[in-house]
LUMNUDO-20979 format. One line per 5 residues: number of its first residue (from 1); for each residue x negated, y, z of N, C-alpha, C, CB. Coordinates in steps of 0.2 Angstrom, whole numbers. Glycine has a CB too. Example, Ala and Ser with C-alpha at 12.3 -4.5 7.8 and 13.67 -1.06 7.14 Angstrom:
# residues 2
1> -66/-28/39/-62/-22/39/-66/-16/39/-57/-22/45; -64/-11/35/-68/-5/36/-64/0/39/-70/-3/29
This chain:
# residues 274
1> -12/-250/2/-14/-252/10/-12/-244/14/-24/-255/10; -10/-243/16/-12/-234/22/-16/-234/22/-10/-232/28; -20/-239/28/-29/-238/28/-31/-234/25/-33/-242/26; -30/-237/16/-34/-235/13/-32/-224/13/-34/-240/6; -25/-226/12/-23/-219/12/-26/-213/17/-17/-219/13
6> -27/-217/24/-29/-212/27/-38/-210/27/-26/-215/33; -40/-218/25/-46/-216/23/-49/-219/18/-49/-217/27; -50/-212/13/-50/-215/6/-58/-216/3/-47/-210/2; -64/-216/9/-72/-217/5/-72/-217/13/-77/-210/-1; -79/-220/12/-83/-222/18/-87/-216/22/-89/-228/15
11> -86/-209/18/-87/-203/23/-86/-204/29/-83/-196/22; -78/-206/31/-75/-204/37/-78/-208/43/-66/-205/37; -83/-213/40/-86/-214/46/-92/-213/49/-86/-217/46; -94/-211/56/-100/-207/58/-105/-214/58/-100/-203/66; -106/-220/59/-110/-223/59/-112/-226/50/-108/-228/65
16> -118/-227/51/-121/-229/44/-119/-234/41/-127/-229/43; -119/-239/48/-116/-246/45/-110/-248/46/-120/-253/47; -107/-244/47/-99/-244/46/-98/-242/41/-94/-240/50; -101/-238/37/-100/-233/31/-102/-236/27/-103/-228/29; -107/-242/28/-107/-249/22/-103/-255/24/-114/-252/20
21> -100/-256/28/-96/-262/28/-88/-259/27/-97/-266/35; -89/-251/27/-81/-252/24/-81/-250/16/-76/-247/29; -88/-249/14/-87/-247/8/-88/-255/4/-93/-241/5; -91/-259/5/-90/-267/4/-82/-269/3/-93/-272/9; -78/-266/10/-71/-269/11/-67/-265/4/-69/-267/20
26> -70/-259/4/-66/-256/-3/-69/-260/-10/-68/-247/-4; -74/-261/-10/-77/-265/-16/-74/-273/-17/-85/-265/-15; -70/-276/-13/-69/-283/-11/-62/-281/-16/-68/-285/-3; -59/-276/-11/-50/-275/-13/-50/-272/-20/-46/-269/-6; -57/-269/-24/-55/-269/-31/-56/-272/-34/-57/-267/-33
31> -58/-279/-33/-60/-284/-37/-54/-288/-35/-68/-288/-36; -49/-288/-31/-45/-290/-31/-46/-298/-26/-42/-289/-38; -51/-298/-23/-54/-303/-16/-51/-304/-10/-60/-301/-14; -50/-309/-6/-50/-308/0/-54/-305/4/-49/-312/2; -52/-303/9/-55/-299/14/-57/-299/22/-52/-295/13
36> -63/-305/23/-63/-307/31/-69/-307/30/-60/-313/34; -71/-309/37/-77/-309/39/-82/-314/35/-76/-310/45; -81/-320/33/-84/-323/28/-84/-321/22/-84/-329/27; -80/-317/17/-83/-314/12/-84/-307/13/-78/-315/8; -85/-304/16/-91/-300/19/-96/-303/19/-90/-298/24
41> -98/-306/23/-104/-309/25/-109/-314/20/-102/-313/30; -104/-315/15/-105/-317/8/-107/-312/4/-99/-321/6; -105/-308/2/-107/-300/-1/-113/-296/0/-102/-295/2; -113/-296/9/-119/-294/10/-126/-298/10/-118/-291/15; -126/-305/10/-130/-310/10/-132/-310/2/-126/-318/14
46> -128/-310/-2/-129/-308/-12/-133/-302/-12/-120/-303/-17; -133/-298/-10/-136/-291/-10/-142/-289/-5/-131/-286/-9; -145/-294/-1/-149/-294/3/-148/-288/7/-154/-296/0; -142/-285/10/-140/-280/14/-136/-285/22/-134/-275/8; -138/-289/22/-137/-292/28/-138/-289/37/-140/-298/27
51> -146/-289/34/-149/-287/42/-147/-277/42/-160/-290/43; -145/-277/34/-144/-268/36/-139/-268/42/-141/-261/29; -134/-272/43/-129/-268/44/-128/-273/51/-123/-267/38; -132/-274/55/-135/-280/60/-134/-288/58/-130/-279/68; -132/-289/53/-132/-296/52/-125/-301/53/-137/-297/57
56> -124/-305/54/-118/-310/55/-113/-308/61/-120/-317/58; -120/-308/68/-117/-306/73/-113/-300/75/-120/-306/76; -116/-295/70/-112/-291/71/-105/-290/70/-114/-287/69; -105/-292/64/-97/-294/58/-94/-297/64/-99/-300/49; -95/-301/66/-93/-304/72/-90/-301/79/-98/-308/74
61> -94/-297/80/-94/-293/85/-88/-288/83/-101/-291/86; -89/-285/78/-83/-280/76/-77/-283/76/-84/-277/68; -74/-291/73/-70/-292/72/-67/-296/79/-70/-295/67; -71/-296/84/-68/-297/90/-66/-291/95/-73/-302/94; -70/-286/94/-68/-280/97/-61/-278/95/-73/-274/97
66> -58/-282/91/-51/-278/91/-45/-282/90/-51/-273/85; -41/-282/97/-36/-286/98/-32/-288/95/-33/-285/102; -29/-285/90/-24/-286/85/-24/-280/79/-17/-287/89; -23/-283/73/-22/-279/66/-15/-277/68/-22/-284/60; -13/-276/73/-4/-272/70/-5/-267/72/3/-274/73
71> -11/-262/75/-10/-255/76/-17/-252/74/-9/-253/84; -16/-256/65/-25/-253/61/-22/-249/57/-30/-258/55; -15/-244/56/-14/-239/54/-17/-234/60/-9/-238/52; -16/-234/66/-16/-230/72/-24/-229/72/-11/-234/79; -27/-233/72/-33/-234/73/-37/-230/66/-34/-243/75
76> -35/-231/60/-38/-228/55/-36/-221/54/-36/-231/50; -30/-218/58/-29/-210/61/-35/-209/63/-23/-209/69; -35/-213/70/-40/-211/74/-48/-208/70/-40/-216/79; -48/-213/67/-55/-212/63/-56/-207/59/-57/-216/59; -50/-205/55/-49/-199/52/-50/-192/54/-45/-200/51
81> -48/-193/61/-48/-184/66/-54/-184/68/-44/-183/73; -56/-188/71/-63/-188/72/-68/-187/66/-64/-195/76; -67/-190/60/-72/-188/56/-70/-180/54/-72/-193/50; -63/-176/53/-60/-171/53/-64/-165/59/-52/-173/54; -65/-167/64/-67/-164/71/-77/-164/69/-63/-169/79
86> -79/-168/67/-85/-168/67/-88/-163/59/-87/-176/69; -84/-162/55/-82/-157/49/-82/-151/54/-74/-159/44; -77/-148/58/-75/-145/60/-81/-141/65/-70/-148/62; -84/-145/67/-91/-143/71/-96/-140/66/-94/-151/74; -96/-143/61/-100/-142/55/-98/-136/54/-99/-148/50
91> -93/-132/53/-88/-127/49/-91/-120/55/-78/-128/49; -91/-123/63/-90/-117/67/-98/-116/66/-87/-118/76; -102/-120/68/-108/-120/66/-112/-113/60/-107/-126/64; -106/-115/54/-108/-112/46/-107/-105/49/-101/-114/38; -101/-105/51/-97/-98/54/-103/-95/59/-89/-101/59
96> -106/-98/64/-109/-92/69/-116/-92/65/-111/-96/79; -119/-94/60/-123/-92/57/-122/-88/54/-126/-94/56; -115/-87/49/-114/-82/45/-113/-75/48/-108/-84/43; -108/-75/55/-110/-71/61/-117/-69/62/-107/-73/67; -122/-70/63/-127/-66/65/-133/-66/59/-130/-70/73
101> -129/-65/52/-132/-61/43/-130/-54/44/-126/-65/34; -134/-50/47/-132/-42/47/-132/-42/40/-137/-36/51; -135/-45/33/-135/-43/25/-127/-45/23/-141/-47/20; -122/-48/27/-117/-49/25/-112/-44/27/-115/-54/26; -107/-44/21/-100/-41/23/-96/-42/26/-98/-39/20
106> -91/-40/32/-88/-43/36/-81/-45/33/-89/-39/41; -80/-42/28/-74/-47/24/-79/-52/18/-69/-40/18; -83/-55/17/-87/-59/15/-86/-63/19/-92/-57/13; -87/-62/26/-89/-68/31/-82/-70/33/-94/-66/37; -78/-67/33/-69/-69/34/-68/-72/28/-63/-62/34
111> -68/-70/21/-66/-75/17/-69/-82/19/-68/-72/10; -77/-83/18/-81/-89/18/-78/-92/24/-90/-89/18; -76/-90/31/-74/-93/36/-66/-95/36/-76/-89/42; -60/-93/32/-55/-92/30/-55/-100/25/-54/-84/27; -60/-99/20/-60/-103/15/-62/-112/19/-67/-99/10
116> -67/-111/25/-70/-117/27/-64/-120/31/-76/-116/30; -61/-116/35/-55/-120/38/-50/-123/34/-52/-116/42; -47/-117/28/-43/-121/24/-45/-128/19/-40/-116/19; -51/-127/19/-54/-134/17/-53/-139/22/-60/-133/17; -54/-139/28/-51/-146/33/-45/-146/34/-54/-146/39
121> -41/-139/33/-36/-143/34/-32/-143/28/-32/-142/40; -36/-144/23/-32/-149/17/-35/-157/18/-34/-146/6; -41/-157/22/-41/-164/21/-38/-168/26/-47/-166/20; -32/-165/32/-30/-165/36/-23/-167/34/-31/-161/38; -17/-161/30/-14/-163/28/-14/-166/21/-13/-159/28
126> -10/-174/18/-10/-178/13/-4/-180/11/-15/-183/14; -1/-180/7/7/-183/5/5/-190/3/12/-179/-2; 7/-196/7/8/-200/8/10/-206/-2/12/-199/15; 8/-208/-3/12/-211/-9/18/-217/-5/4/-215/-15; 23/-218/-9/29/-218/-6/31/-222/-11/32/-211/-5
131> 35/-229/-11/39/-233/-14/44/-229/-16/40/-238/-11; 45/-229/-21/55/-225/-23/58/-226/-19/62/-227/-30; 60/-233/-16/65/-234/-11/66/-232/-6/65/-238/-10; 58/-228/-3/59/-223/2/61/-215/1/54/-224/5; 59/-214/-5/62/-209/-8/69/-206/-10/59/-210/-10
136> 73/-214/-10/77/-214/-14/82/-213/-9/78/-219/-17; 82/-214/-2/87/-214/5/86/-204/5/81/-221/16; 81/-202/5/80/-194/7/82/-190/1/71/-192/9; 83/-195/-6/88/-191/-9/94/-190/-9/88/-192/-13; 97/-197/-7/105/-200/-7/108/-195/-1/106/-208/-4
141> 102/-194/6/105/-189/11/105/-182/10/101/-190/16; 102/-179/3/102/-171/0/109/-173/-3/95/-168/-6; 109/-178/-9/116/-178/-12/121/-177/-9/116/-183/-16; 122/-182/-3/130/-183/4/130/-174/5/127/-188/15; 126/-170/8/125/-166/8/128/-161/5/121/-168/9
146> 126/-162/0/127/-156/-7/134/-158/-10/119/-156/-14; 138/-164/-8/144/-166/-8/148/-162/-3/145/-173/-7; 146/-163/2/149/-161/9/153/-154/9/143/-161/14; 147/-150/5/148/-143/4/152/-141/0/144/-140/2; 151/-144/-6/153/-142/-13/152/-135/-13/160/-143/-14
151> 146/-133/-14/147/-126/-16/143/-125/-23/146/-121/-10; 145/-120/-28/139/-118/-32/132/-116/-33/139/-116/-34; 131/-113/-26/125/-111/-24/123/-114/-20/124/-105/-23; 117/-120/-21/113/-122/-18/108/-120/-13/112/-124/-21; 106/-116/-16/100/-112/-15/98/-105/-12/97/-113/-21
156> 93/-101/-13/95/-95/-14/98/-90/-18/94/-93/-14; 102/-87/-18/106/-82/-21/103/-78/-23/110/-79/-18; 103/-75/-30/100/-71/-34/104/-63/-32/101/-73/-41; 110/-65/-33/115/-58/-35/117/-56/-44/110/-50/-32; 114/-62/-47/115/-61/-54/119/-66/-56/108/-61/-57
161> 127/-67/-55/132/-72/-55/128/-79/-61/140/-67/-59; 129/-76/-68/129/-81/-71/121/-83/-72/131/-79/-78; 114/-81/-67/109/-85/-70/111/-90/-62/101/-80/-73; 113/-88/-56/116/-93/-51/119/-100/-54/121/-91/-48; 124/-97/-57/130/-104/-59/123/-107/-62/139/-103/-65
166> 120/-106/-67/115/-109/-72/110/-115/-67/109/-103/-75; 107/-109/-62/101/-112/-56/103/-116/-51/97/-106/-52; 108/-113/-47/111/-116/-42/109/-110/-36/109/-124/-42; 107/-107/-38/101/-102/-35/93/-105/-34/104/-100/-29; 89/-102/-29/82/-104/-33/81/-110/-25/73/-96/-35
171> 79/-114/-29/78/-122/-24/72/-122/-20/78/-130/-29; 70/-123/-16/66/-128/-11/60/-128/-15/69/-136/-8; 54/-128/-13/47/-128/-20/48/-126/-25/44/-134/-22; 51/-123/-29/53/-119/-35/49/-113/-34/60/-117/-35; 43/-113/-40/40/-107/-41/44/-103/-46/32/-108/-44
176> 46/-98/-45/48/-91/-49/42/-87/-53/51/-86/-44; 40/-86/-57/37/-80/-61/41/-75/-65/32/-84/-66; 40/-69/-63/46/-65/-65/36/-61/-71/52/-59/-55; 39/-62/-78/35/-60/-83/36/-54/-88/35/-65/-86; 33/-51/-89/36/-44/-95/31/-40/-94/44/-40/-93
181> 30/-36/-98/25/-30/-100/26/-26/-96/27/-26/-107; 19/-21/-95/21/-14/-90/25/-10/-90/17/-10/-92; 29/-9/-85/35/-4/-84/41/-7/-85/34/2/-88; 42/-14/-87/47/-17/-88/54/-18/-83/45/-21/-89; 53/-16/-77/58/-16/-72/54/-24/-66/69/-18/-78
186> 51/-27/-67/49/-33/-64/49/-31/-58/43/-37/-65; 47/-27/-54/45/-25/-46/53/-25/-46/40/-16/-43; 58/-20/-50/64/-19/-50/67/-24/-48/67/-17/-55; 68/-28/-49/69/-35/-50/70/-40/-44/64/-38/-54; 63/-41/-44/61/-45/-39/64/-42/-32/54/-46/-39
191> 65/-34/-31/68/-33/-27/74/-34/-25/66/-30/-27; 76/-32/-30/84/-33/-31/86/-39/-30/87/-32/-39; 83/-44/-31/84/-50/-28/84/-51/-21/81/-54/-31; 77/-48/-18/76/-50/-12/81/-46/-7/69/-49/-10; 82/-41/-10/90/-39/-6/95/-41/-5/92/-36/-8
196> 98/-46/-11/104/-50/-11/103/-54/-5/106/-55/-18; 97/-59/-6/98/-63/-3/96/-63/4/95/-67/-5; 94/-56/5/93/-55/14/100/-52/17/86/-47/15; 102/-46/12/107/-42/14/114/-48/15/107/-36/8; 115/-50/8/122/-52/8/121/-59/8/127/-47/3
201> 114/-64/8/115/-70/12/112/-70/19/113/-75/9; 109/-66/19/108/-66/28/101/-72/28/117/-69/34; 95/-71/20/89/-76/22/86/-73/24/87/-80/18; 81/-74/28/73/-70/31/70/-70/24/67/-75/37; 66/-66/24/62/-66/17/55/-60/19/68/-64/10
206> 49/-62/18/43/-59/16/41/-57/8/37/-64/17; 40/-50/9/37/-47/2/31/-45/3/42/-41/-2; 24/-47/-1/19/-47/-1/20/-41/-6/15/-54/-1; 15/-36/-6/15/-31/-11/9/-31/-11/19/-26/-12; 4/-31/-17/-3/-31/-20/-5/-25/-24/-4/-37/-24
211> 3/-20/-24/2/-13/-28/3/-9/-24/6/-13/-34; 12/-10/-24/16/-4/-21/15/-4/-17/21/-2/-20; 16/1/-13/14/5/-5/21/2/-3/12/15/-4; 23/1/4/26/0/9/32/4/7/23/0/15; 30/11/8/35/17/6/40/15/-1/30/23/3
216> 36/14/-5/39/14/-12/44/8/-15/33/14/-15; 41/2/-9/46/-2/-9/54/-1/-7/43/-4/-5; 54/2/-1/58/1/5/61/9/0/55/1/16; 60/13/-3/63/18/-5/67/15/-11/59/23/-7; 64/12/-14/69/6/-19/75/3/-17/65/0/-21
221> 72/-3/-11/77/-5/-9/83/1/-5/74/-10/-5; 81/6/-3/88/9/0/93/14/-7/85/15/6; 87/14/-10/91/17/-19/97/12/-21/84/18/-27; 93/4/-20/97/1/-24/104/-1/-20/94/-5/-26; 103/-2/-13/110/-3/-8/113/3/-6/108/-5/-1
226> 110/11/-8/113/15/-6/117/18/-14/108/20/-2; 117/13/-19/119/16/-26/117/24/-29/126/16/-26; 110/26/-27/108/32/-27/102/32/-33/105/34/-20; 104/37/-37/99/37/-41/91/38/-40/101/40/-45; 84/35/-39/79/34/-38/76/40/-41/78/27/-39
231> 77/43/-45/74/48/-50/77/56/-44/79/47/-62; 84/55/-42/85/61/-37/82/61/-33/91/62/-33; 78/53/-30/76/56/-24/69/56/-24/79/51/-18; 66/54/-29/59/57/-32/59/63/-31/58/56/-38; 65/67/-34/62/74/-35/66/78/-30/61/78/-44
236> 68/75/-24/72/78/-20/78/83/-20/69/79/-16; 83/81/-27/88/83/-29/95/80/-26/88/81/-35; 96/78/-18/98/74/-16/108/78/-15/93/72/-10; 114/74/-17/118/80/-14/118/76/-7/125/82/-17; 124/80/-2/127/78/3/128/71/3/131/81/5
241> 132/70/-3/135/64/-4/130/57/-3/137/64/-10; 124/61/-6/117/55/-8/114/53/0/108/61/-14; 115/59/4/111/59/11/116/53/15/112/67/16; 121/53/14/128/50/18/126/40/16/138/55/13; 125/41/11/125/33/7/116/31/10/126/33/-4
246> 113/35/7/108/32/11/106/31/19/104/35/9; 109/35/21/109/33/31/114/26/28/115/41/38; 120/28/27/122/20/28/118/14/26/129/19/25; 115/15/22/111/9/17/105/8/24/108/13/8; 101/15/25/98/12/31/99/10/36/94/14/34
251> 104/9/39/107/4/45/108/-2/42/114/6/48; 109/-3/36/111/-10/34/107/-14/33/115/-10/28; 99/-10/30/95/-13/28/87/-15/35/94/-10/22; 90/-10/39/88/-12/46/89/-19/50/92/-7/49; 98/-20/51/98/-25/50/97/-32/46/100/-23/52
256> 93/-32/42/91/-38/37/87/-40/36/92/-39/31; 85/-46/36/78/-50/41/74/-50/35/79/-60/46; 70/-44/32/67/-41/28/59/-41/30/71/-34/27; 56/-44/28/49/-40/31/43/-38/25/44/-47/37; 39/-35/25/36/-31/20/27/-30/23/40/-24/19
261> 22/-33/18/16/-33/21/13/-30/13/12/-41/26; 9/-23/16/7/-22/8/0/-22/6/10/-15/5; -4/-25/12/-9/-27/14/-15/-28/6/-7/-34/18; -18/-22/4/-22/-22/-3/-28/-29/-4/-26/-14/-2; -28/-29/-9/-33/-34/-9/-33/-41/-6/-38/-31/-8
266> -27/-45/-5/-25/-48/-1/-27/-54/-5/-19/-48/2; -31/-59/-4/-35/-66/-6/-27/-71/-5/-43/-69/1; -28/-77/-6/-23/-81/-5/-23/-86/1/-23/-85/-11; -30/-88/3/-31/-89/10/-28/-85/16/-36/-90/11; -29/-76/15/-25/-72/20/-18/-71/19/-27/-66/21
271> -15/-74/14/-6/-74/13/-5/-81/18/-2/-75/3; -8/-85/13/-7/-93/19/-8/-91/26/-14/-101/17; -12/-87/29/-14/-87/34/-8/-84/39/-19/-84/33; -5/-78/35/0/-74/38/7/-78/38/1/-68/35
């Protein structure tokens, strides 16, 4: 049921009575038993807990307070949102307490604050369980779009023709890992792909670098675009022709949708926030 997707456990409820009732609802569901006021009352009676929830009268009042079950999914969403808001209040209190703790380093406090907020965000963003019929609809729409385009490269091109023919480009949700020994050209390969995707395919991208400074990255991009030997640039042995090529390359890169962040020691949460 969609209600269980929105409210997977009784912690979503503020009232202890409502927690107990919802736990029993889940218990009956797991036993494949019908769920109504009669079965609930009987289960609480067997466990001598009927008084703990206000008796049969309170169960009846709960049932009568809901005009229709047609909107049950929306009601469940309201309960879930109130639960998240209560968690948010707790987080605010925790962050306030941390902020007054002079023994804590600022970076530690910021990391903890981001972690608290991220945990709450994950509670709100949930991927629902879908029947394959619903997924097939979206899949066929994607297939139809590919059929209409009839393009060999359907994702982000890398500039390496044989590789692009094999993969059709980097696809949405792909995780691409470039691995290799030190000084084997991993950064150069990644930057070449980034340059081609942004300059040739006009695809916006951002480069997060935890090692190389942004100036180093731009130097590499310039040399790659200008076809100038990077060693000549590093030692200052550039010819007039090289200067002309670099100037032209700078103009091309300036118009490309490339963004660079070389913040050191960046954590996953900080990267996600950006």
